[in-house]
C-alpha positions in Angstrom: 139.9 37.5 -87.1 139.4 36.7 -90.6 137.5 38.5 -91.9 138.2 41.0 -95.3 136.8 44.0 -96.5 136.0 45.3 -100.2 134.9 48.5 -101.1 134.2 49.8 -104.8 135.6 52.9 -103.9 138.2 54.7 -102.6 137.7 56.3 -99.8 136.2 58.7 -101.1 132.4 58.2 -102.3 131.8 60.1 -105.6 128.7 58.8 -107.5 126.3 56.7 -107.5 128.6 53.9 -107.0 129.4 51.7 -103.4 129.1 47.9 -102.3 130.5 46.4 -99.9 131.3 43.0 -99.1 131.7 41.9 -95.4 133.1 38.2 -96.3 134.2 35.6 -93.1 136.1 32.8 -93.9 133.9 30.8 -91.6 130.7 31.5 -93.3 130.3 29.0 -96.5 89.3 46.3 -94.0 91.0 47.9 -91.2 91.2 51.2 -91.6 94.8 52.6 -92.2 96.6 54.6 -89.6 98.0 58.3 -90.4 102.0 57.9 -90.5 102.7 59.1 -87.3 101.6 55.1 -86.8 104.7 54.3 -84.1 105.3 51.3 -85.2 103.4 48.9 -81.7 100.1 48.5 -80.7 98.1 50.9 -78.8 95.8 50.4 -75.9 93.9 52.2 -78.8 94.5 48.8 -81.5 93.7 46.8 -78.9 90.1 48.1 -78.4 90.1 47.4 -81.7 90.2 43.8 -81.3 86.5 43.9 -79.8 84.9 45.2 -82.5 86.4 43.6 -85.9 83.8 42.8 -88.0 82.0 38.9 -87.7 80.9 39.7 -91.3 85.7 40.2 -92.1 86.0 36.7 -90.4 84.5 35.5 -93.2 85.1 31.9 -91.4 89.3 32.2 -92.5 90.8 29.8 -89.7 94.4 29.6 -88.9 94.0 26.0 -88.4 94.7 24.8 -85.1 93.0 22.8 -82.5 95.7 23.6 -80.0 94.4 25.2 -77.1 98.5 25.2 -76.0 98.7 27.8 -78.5 97.0 30.1 -76.4 99.8 30.3 -74.2 101.9 32.1 -76.9 102.8 36.0 -75.8 101.8 38.2 -77.8 101.0 42.1 -77.9 97.5 41.7 -76.7 98.8 39.4 -73.9 97.7 35.8 -73.5 94.9 36.7 -76.2 96.2 34.5 -79.3 92.5 34.3 -80.9 92.2 37.9 -80.6 95.8 39.0 -82.6 94.7 36.1 -85.1 91.1 37.8 -85.4 92.7 40.8 -86.4 96.0 39.1 -88.8 93.2 37.6 -90.7 91.4 41.2 -90.9 95.1 42.3 -92.3 95.6 40.1 -94.8 91.8 40.6 -96.6 92.6 44.0 -96.6 96.2 43.1 -98.3 94.1 41.3 -100.4 92.3 43.7 -101.3 94.6 47.1 -101.3 97.0 45.0 -104.0 94.3 44.0 -106.4 94.4 40.0 -105.2 91.9 39.1 -107.8 94.3 39.7 -110.5 97.2 38.3 -108.8 98.6 35.1 -111.3 98.4 33.0 -108.0 95.7 32.9 -105.7 95.0 29.6 -104.1 92.4 29.6 -101.6 92.3 33.1 -101.2 89.4 34.2 -99.2 87.7 31.2 -100.5 84.5 30.6 -98.2 85.5 27.8 -95.0 88.6 27.7 -96.6 92.0 27.7 -93.8 94.9 30.0 -94.3 96.8 27.6 -93.9 96.2 26.7 -97.2 96.6 29.8 -98.7 99.1 30.1 -101.6 101.8 32.1 -100.5 101.1 31.5 -96.8 102.9 29.6 -93.6 101.3 28.6 -91.2 102.9 26.5 -88.1 101.2 25.9 -84.8 98.5 28.2 -85.2 100.5 31.5 -85.7 101.6 33.2 -89.1 104.9 32.6 -89.8 105.6 33.8 -93.7 103.9 35.3 -96.2 106.0 34.6 -99.8 104.5 36.5 -102.7 107.4 36.9 -105.3 106.1 37.7 -108.5 102.6 37.6 -108.4 101.4 40.4 -109.4 100.9 42.1 -106.3 99.3 45.7 -107.4 98.7 48.7 -104.8 99.5 50.0 -101.8 100.6 48.7 -97.8 98.1 49.5 -95.5 98.9 50.2 -92.1 97.1 46.9 -90.8 100.3 45.1 -92.3 101.3 45.2 -88.9 98.7 43.2 -87.8 100.9 40.2 -89.0 102.8 39.9 -85.7 104.0 36.7 -85.7 105.3 36.6 -89.5 108.9 35.0 -89.2 109.5 35.9 -93.1 108.2 38.0 -95.2 109.0 38.0 -99.4 107.1 40.3 -102.1 110.0 40.9 -104.5 109.1 41.4 -108.3 106.2 43.0 -108.1 106.7 45.8 -110.0 103.3 48.2 -109.4 103.5 47.6 -105.2 103.7 51.6 -104.9 103.6 54.2 -102.0 105.6 54.1 -98.8 106.8 51.6 -97.0 104.3 52.0 -94.3 105.9 52.0 -90.3 104.0 49.8 -89.4 106.3 47.5 -90.6 108.0 48.0 -87.2 105.8 45.8 -85.8 106.7 43.0 -87.6 109.5 42.0 -84.4 110.0 37.7 -85.5 110.9 39.3 -88.9 114.1 37.1 -89.9 114.0 37.9 -93.5 112.5 41.0 -95.1 112.3 40.8 -99.3 110.8 43.9 -101.3 113.1 44.1 -104.0 112.2 44.8 -107.8 108.9 47.2 -106.6 108.0 50.2 -106.6 108.2 51.5 -103.4 109.0 55.1 -102.5 110.0 57.7 -99.7 111.8 57.0 -96.9 112.5 54.0 -94.9 110.7 54.1 -92.1 112.5 54.6 -88.7 110.6 52.3 -87.0 112.3 49.3 -88.9 115.0 49.4 -86.3 112.3 47.5 -84.0 113.3 43.9 -86.1 116.2 43.2 -84.4 115.7 39.5 -85.3 116.1 40.1 -88.7 119.3 38.5 -91.1 118.2 39.5 -93.5 117.2 42.7 -95.5 116.3 43.5 -99.4 115.0 46.7 -100.6 117.3 46.4 -103.9 115.1 48.4 -106.7 112.7 50.5 -105.6 113.3 54.4 -105.4 113.3 54.8 -101.6 114.5 58.3 -100.8 116.1 61.0 -97.8 119.1 59.4 -96.0 120.0 56.8 -94.6 118.6 55.1 -91.1 120.8 55.4 -87.9 118.6 52.7 -86.4 119.6 50.0 -88.7 122.6 50.1 -87.1 121.0 48.4 -83.8 119.9 44.7 -86.1 123.2 43.4 -85.1 122.3 39.9 -86.2 121.7 41.3 -89.8 124.3 39.2 -92.6 122.9 40.5 -95.5 122.2 44.1 -96.5 120.6 45.2 -99.5 119.4 48.6 -100.6 121.5 49.1 -104.0 119.8 51.0 -107.2 117.5 53.4 -104.5 117.5 57.4 -103.9 119.0 57.1 -100.5 121.3 60.4 -100.4 123.9 62.0 -97.8 126.8 60.4 -95.7 126.3 56.5 -94.9 125.4 56.7 -90.8 128.7 55.9 -88.6 126.1 53.6 -87.0 126.6 50.9 -89.8 129.2 49.7 -87.9 128.0 48.4 -85.6 126.7 45.6 -88.0 128.8 43.0 -86.8 127.1 40.1 -88.2 127.5 41.0 -91.6 128.3 39.1 -94.5 127.1 41.2 -97.6 126.0 44.8 -97.9 125.4 47.0 -101.5 124.6 50.1 -101.6 125.7 50.6 -104.8 124.0 53.2 -106.9 122.2 55.4 -105.1 123.3 59.7 -104.6 125.4 58.6 -101.5 128.2 61.0 -100.9 131.0 61.8 -98.2 133.8 59.5 -96.3 133.1 55.8 -95.8 132.4 55.6 -91.8 136.1 54.2 -90.4 133.4 52.2 -87.8 132.9 49.8 -91.5 
């Protein structure tokens, strides 16, 4: 299949280093929910959409007047307006929980009457929030469970904000449109949530240089579209799941500088 592998070890992993590269010749405020959040929105979340305080909305529109947008399928059926209200509220909580007033650049964020599509780092396509890119922007704080309401995102980059701390919320599993997730160079800790297996459209997962620990989720093997997987420089331990052998689209995988041990699965 014209695919070559390079594994920086002999079949046994002896220390903190494992690097695998696969190269194809064809390649060139909502209050936070508890940690038991499942990564998907349930009927109670629908009810919450009806109770959002209009004060929290602050007239922050996504800036679309296209009535056809209401036909988009989402967690709340065809009620796109309700979804956008939840997303607006989640963005405001994100701004507050990461000390937005101290960001290096926060143009238009929370400006009275401003449209979300004008906010620094935001991308909006046909009235839907598709991108949130705020790398190296001095974000300081935590990601709240309400982050899961940004369910139309396909690109999320909060990399190299060294004061982003705490756990990656399990509600990250609600961002089922994501193609790129980059949280490298932050200070996240705890286990990688199992709900990450919901992100079946993901092509790039970059979590380098955090303090994530525990075992590597077997569910990562379900992300069959992944081409880039970078989990190096964390504190992951035990074995590499054999399910990683199902990542048939991978071009590069870096698991170096963890505490992995055991045999490199022959499925790789």
